N, C-alpha and C positions, 0 to 999 in steps of 0.2 A: 526750304519750301520750293516745290517744283513750279515750272512754268506750265501754263495751259496752252494747248494748241487746238484750235478749232477753226470754224469758218471765218472767224474774225481775226485770225493771226495769233501771235503769241504775246502774252502779257504776264509779268511777274505777279503771282497771287498775293504778294504782300503790299501792294501799292494802295495808298489812300489818296484819292484824286479829287480835286475840286470840281472837275467837269467829267461827265461820264464818257467812256469810250466804247461801251456796249449798251444795249437796251437793258433797262432795269428788269430783272427776272431771267436774263439769259442763263442757261444751264450749260455747264461743261463737266467733263469727267477726265480724270487722270488715268494712265495706263494700268494703275493698280486698283481701279474701280471706285475710288472716292468721287463723290459728286459735290458740286458747288453751284451757288447762284449769285448773280451780280445784284447788289443792293445799294440803296442810299440810306445812310444813317439818319436818324431823326435829330432831335435837339441836343442829344447827349452822345458822346463818343461811345463806340462799342468796345467792350472789354474782352480781351482774349480768354477763351474758355467758357464764356457765358452763353447761355441759350438766348435766342433772339426770336421775337414775335413781330407780327404785322402791327401797324399803328392801331391804337385803341379805337374801338368802334365808337362812332358818333350817332347815338340813337335818334337825335333830332334830324338826321338825314335818312331815316328809314320810313318807308310807306308814305312817301310824299305824293301830293296831288299834281298830276301833269295837266297842261292844256291839251286840247284835242290835237292830234297829229296823224297825218295820213300814211298809208302804206308807202314805203319808199322815202319817207322823210329822213333827213340826216341832222335835224335839229329837234330837240325836245325841251320844252320849257316846263320847269317844275317850281312849285312854291316851297321854299325851305321851311324847316321848323325854326326853333329859337336859337340856332347856331349859324353864324355867318360862314361863308366859304371864301378862301383866298383864290386868286387867279390860278387856274390849272391845278388846284388841289387834287382833283379827281382825274386829271389827264392820264391816259393809259390805264385807267380803271374802267369800270363798267356801270351801266344802269341795268338793274334787274327789275323786270316788270313782274310784280308779285301778286297782282289782282287782275282778274278779267275786267275789260277787254285787253288782250295782249299778253295774258299770263304766260310765263315761262321764257320770255325773251331775255337774253343776256347780251348787251350791245356795248361795244368798246367806245369810250369817250376819247375824242381827239383833243378837245380844248374847251375852255369856258372862262368867262370873266369872273372877277370877284363879285360877291353879292352880300348884302346885309342879311341879318337874321330876319326870318319871316318874309323875305322878299322873293321875287321870281328870279331864276337864273336860267339862261339858255345854254344847254349842253350840246355841243357840236360832235356828232358821231363820225367815225371813219366811214368812208363810202361803202366799204364792204359789209358794214354793220348797219345799213339803213333799216328802218322799221319793216318788219315782215307782216305785222298785224297792226292795224290802226289803233290809236289810243283815244280815249275819251276822258272826261273829268271823273269818271267812275273808276278808271284804272288807278293803280298805285305803283310808285316807283321807289326803289331803294338804291341809294348811291353806294357803290362799292369801290374803295380805293385800290390801286395796285398794291398788293400785299408787300412787295419788295421795295416800296418807296417810303421813306421816313420810318425805318424799322427801329425797334426799341428792345431793351433787355426784358426778358420775361419777369413779371412781378412776383411777389410773394403771395401765396394763398389762392388768388383768383386771376385767371387769364383774362386779358381784355382784347385779344386778337389771336389769329391763327399762329401756331408755332411754326417757324420756318427753318431753323438750323442753329448752328453754333458759330460764334465769332472765332476766327483762326488767327487774327492779328488785330491790333487797334485800327479802327476806322474813325477818323475825326468826325465831329458833329457836322451833319449835312453833306459829308463827303461820300465818295463812292468806292466800292471794293467788293470783295468776295466773302461769303460765309459758306460753311460746309453743311451739306444736307444729307449725305449718305456715306456709309463706310466708316472705317476707324477714325475717330476724332478725339481730341483732348478736351474734356468737358468737366466743369465744376460739379462735384458730387456732395450731397448732404446725406449724413447717415452712413451706414455700412452695407449697401446692397450687395448680395452675393454674386459671384461670377456667373454669367449666363442668365441672370434675372432681367426682366424688363424694367426699364426706368422711365419715369414720367416727369412732366412739368404740369403745374407749378410745384415748387418745393418749399422748404422752410427758410430759404434765403433767395434773394433775387438772382436770377440767372442760373440756378442750379437744377440738377436732376435728383430725383429720389426714387426709392424702390416703389414698384407698382402699387398704387393706392386705389381710392374709390374711382371706378371707371367713369362715373357720370361727371366727375369734377376734374379729371386730368386727361392729358394726351400722352399716349405712349410715343416716345421718340427714339428708342433703341434698346440695346441690351449691354450689360456690363461685360467687358472683356477681361477684367480682373476683379478681385474683391474690392468693394468700395472702401474708402477711408474718408471720414467726415472732413469737409473743408479742403480736400485736395482736388487738383485737376488730373483726371485719370482717363484711360482709354475706354470709350463707349462706341459700340458699333451703331451708328445712326441709321435709322430706317425711314426718315421723313420723305425723301425722294426715292 
């Protein structure tokens, strides 16, 4: 496995680390064109060759009611739905203002405390992402986690988050490392998709890709570089990044 060299220096791509040495979501590229992203694993270890997605959507954190907040504010208080938040669960994620006033703003979260279900929580924004349009109690806010934080294996049948890439080596639960997002990658295959055909997730097994299916229910992640063999890890040209 090659080392990556970028603005952050050089790090072996196969390290699973208990503390991050890059920002989650950092992208690097090798000289042969393969692309990678720095992630934190969720509650389960990442399995080599499996496709990986963002943490599952929490619908009780969608379209929340904020308190009034003025232009230039760097704190937004919202009332949660019936799911609590842990401290900094959404740190380095975003608030998306999905209803006027303030419609269309996507603002990066620096920190927040823990809060109980149905309670108010104050989200502190980065200074560069201060409110551009004032909010009122008629506005609605959706909380968006950093997709590369607490990533998980893609499930069978129905995706629960955006597909991010494939695991290139084991990353222990809650630890940090790299997944691949572009170029030739070794990926678990279900069925026998033909060489050159588009492959998608989800598939018939967790973490696998299958031949292109119903567009409304799948995400295209790349193309087969060889003829697929069911249950094997084979080369797929990833096109996620």
